[in-house]
C-alpha positions as CSV (number, residue, x, y, z in Angstrom):
1,X,-15.2,-27.5,-2.2
2,X,-12.0,-25.6,-2.9
3,X,-10.5,-23.4,-0.2
4,X,-8.0,-20.7,-1.3
5,X,-5.9,-19.4,1.6
6,X,-3.7,-16.4,1.2
7,X,-1.4,-15.1,4.0
8,X,0.0,-11.7,3.6
9,X,2.5,-9.4,5.3
10,X,2.3,-5.6,5.2
11,X,5.3,-3.5,4.1
12,X,7.0,-1.6,6.8
13,X,6.1,1.7,5.2
14,X,2.4,0.9,4.4
15,X,0.0,3.4,5.7
16,X,-3.1,2.6,7.7
17,X,-5.2,4.0,4.8
18,X,-3.4,1.8,2.3
19,X,-3.9,-1.3,4.4
20,X,-7.6,-0.5,5.0
21,X,-8.1,0.1,1.3
22,X,-6.6,-3.4,0.5
23,X,-8.8,-5.1,3.0
24,X,-11.9,-3.3,1.6
25,X,-11.0,-4.3,-1.9
26,X,-10.6,-7.9,-0.9
27,X,-13.9,-7.9,0.9
28,X,-15.7,-6.2,-2.0
29,X,-14.9,-9.2,-4.3
30,X,-17.9,-11.0,-2.9
31,X,-20.1,-8.5,-4.7
32,X,-18.4,-8.9,-8.1
33,X,-17.1,-12.4,-8.4
34,X,-20.1,-14.8,-8.7
35,X,-18.0,-18.0,-8.2
36,X,-17.1,-17.0,-4.6
37,X,-19.2,-19.0,-2.1
38,X,-17.8,-17.3,1.0
39,X,-14.9,-15.0,1.8
40,X,-13.3,-13.9,5.0
41,X,-10.5,-11.4,5.6
42,X,-8.8,-11.5,9.0
43,X,-5.9,-9.6,10.6
44,X,-3.5,-11.3,12.9
45,X,-4.0,-10.8,16.6
46,X,-0.2,-10.6,17.3
47,X,1.7,-9.9,14.1
48,X,5.5,-10.2,14.3
49,X,8.6,-10.6,12.3
50,X,8.1,-14.4,11.9
51,X,4.4,-14.3,11.1
52,X,2.0,-12.8,8.6
53,X,-0.3,-9.9,9.2
54,X,-3.5,-11.1,7.6
55,X,-5.4,-14.0,6.0
56,X,-7.8,-14.1,3.0
57,X,-9.9,-17.3,2.9
58,X,-12.2,-17.8,-0.1
59,X,-14.4,-20.9,-0.7
60,X,-15.4,-22.1,-4.2
61,X,-17.6,-25.0,-5.4
62,X,-14.9,-26.5,-7.5
63,X,-11.6,-25.9,-9.4
64,X,-13.4,-24.3,-12.3
65,X,-14.9,-21.7,-10.0
66,X,-11.5,-21.0,-8.4
67,X,-10.0,-20.5,-11.9
68,X,-12.8,-18.1,-12.8
69,X,-12.0,-16.1,-9.7
70,X,-8.3,-15.8,-10.7
71,X,-9.1,-14.1,-13.9
72,X,-12.0,-11.9,-12.6
73,X,-11.4,-8.2,-13.1
74,X,-12.1,-7.3,-9.5
75,X,-9.6,-9.9,-8.3
76,X,-6.9,-8.7,-10.6
77,X,-7.6,-5.1,-9.5
78,X,-7.7,-5.9,-5.8
79,X,-4.2,-7.4,-6.2
80,X,-2.6,-4.9,-8.5
81,X,-4.2,-1.7,-7.3
82,X,-4.6,-2.4,-3.5
83,X,-2.8,-5.4,-2.0
84,X,0.4,-5.5,-4.0
85,X,1.5,-1.9,-3.1
86,X,1.2,-2.5,0.6
87,X,2.3,-6.2,0.7
88,X,5.8,-7.4,1.3
89,X,5.2,-11.2,1.3
90,X,2.6,-13.7,0.4
91,X,1.9,-17.4,0.9
92,X,-1.0,-19.2,-0.6
93,X,-2.4,-22.7,-0.8
94,X,-5.5,-24.3,-2.3
95,X,-7.0,-27.3,-0.6
96,X,-10.2,-29.3,-0.7
């Protein structure tokens, strides 16, 4: 199993509506990307300057499934249209 973890930080000027739209787009990928085994989006309990505001955790059967997700239209759209406009920093890692 491959686990893709993405930490993200909101921009200072992001609106509640923009943040909610990003979270909704991330969650919706479960409906459009068949290679996703499970997906969770969580917001930090106590965000601060030295931490991230949210986490995306996605599980895949194998590396091929993860790579399929990377090029999926809904993944690209979630990033370009929803998350990127309200995100100031990212960190990601893939682990088994």
